[in-house]
Every structure is written in structure tokens, then in C-alpha cells.
N, C-alpha and C positions, 0 to 999 in steps of 0.2 A: 675944365668942366665939360661933361658930355653934352650932347645935343638931345633933343626930343627923339629923333630918329635913331641915334646911336649913343645911348646914355652911358655906355661903358668905355668909350674911346679915350678917356682921360686916365685910365688905370694902366700902370706900368705893365708892359708885356702884351698889351691888347693887340690882337690880330684882326678879328672880325666878329660879327654877331648877326644872329637872325632872330626874329620873333619865334617863339616856341610853336612849332607846327602841330604838336599833339594837343596842347591845352589852349592855344590861342592867346595866352597871357604870359607875360614875362619873356625873357630872352635866353638863348643858348649862346655862349660866348667862347671863343678860342683865345687862349693866352699862350705866349711863347716864353718859356723859362729862360732862354738865352738872352731875352731882351729885358730881363729883370723881374719877371713874375715869380714870386717866392712861394713855392708849393712843393710838398713832398710827393713826387710822382715818378713812375717808372720811365716815362718818355718825355721828350722835349715839349710837345704841344699838349696843353691842358684844355679839356673841353668841360665847361661848367654850365649846369642848369642853374641859372641865377634864381629861379623861383624856389627851388627846393635845396639848393646848396650842394647838390650831388656833382662829383667830379670824376673824370676818367682822363686817360692820356693816350697819345698816339705818337708814333715815331716820325711821322711826316705831316706836313700841313694838308696834303691831299687827303690822307686817311682821316685826319681830324675833321675836315669839312664834311666827309661822308658821315661820320659819327654825329656831327652837329645837326645835320639835316634830318636824321632818323630819330634822334633823341632816345634810342633804345637803352642807353646806359642808365637812365633815371627811372628807377622802379616806381616812384610815385607818379610820374607822368604816364608810364605804361598802364598803371592801374586806374588812372583818373579818367 
């Protein structure tokens, strides 16, 4: 079971998460497909906007963290 601060840390493949900086609600989470996260993606690390269900992927954890911080991949967050 996740904690209040990190509610997604019990999901298989979980790497890290941040509160969504664009909306102030919800979380943006990074999952690792090699650690069991099941998702059809081009790259190993999957970045998910948990509020809107939007996902993208990145070839490295470093790049995934950059994407997670900006939340530019989620169109609904960008327009909200």
C-alpha cells in the first residue's frame, strides 16, 4: 500500500513521483518496464500523468525525470 506522500510506490515498476507542478493536483510518476510495469511503450521508462492517464516514455531515467518535472507531454495539463 502506498503512503500519503508517495501513493504509487506499491505499484510494480515504480521508480519515483512528484506532485504535478502544472496543476498542483495529482501526481506524475515514473515506472520502469524492466521492473515489471506492463505498458506498450517505445522506451524503458514510462512517465505517467496520473490525473489524466496520459503516458509517454524515455530511454533513460535521467531523461524521464526531466520530462516528469515539466509535464509537457500531457496536453490536458498544458491547457489547464
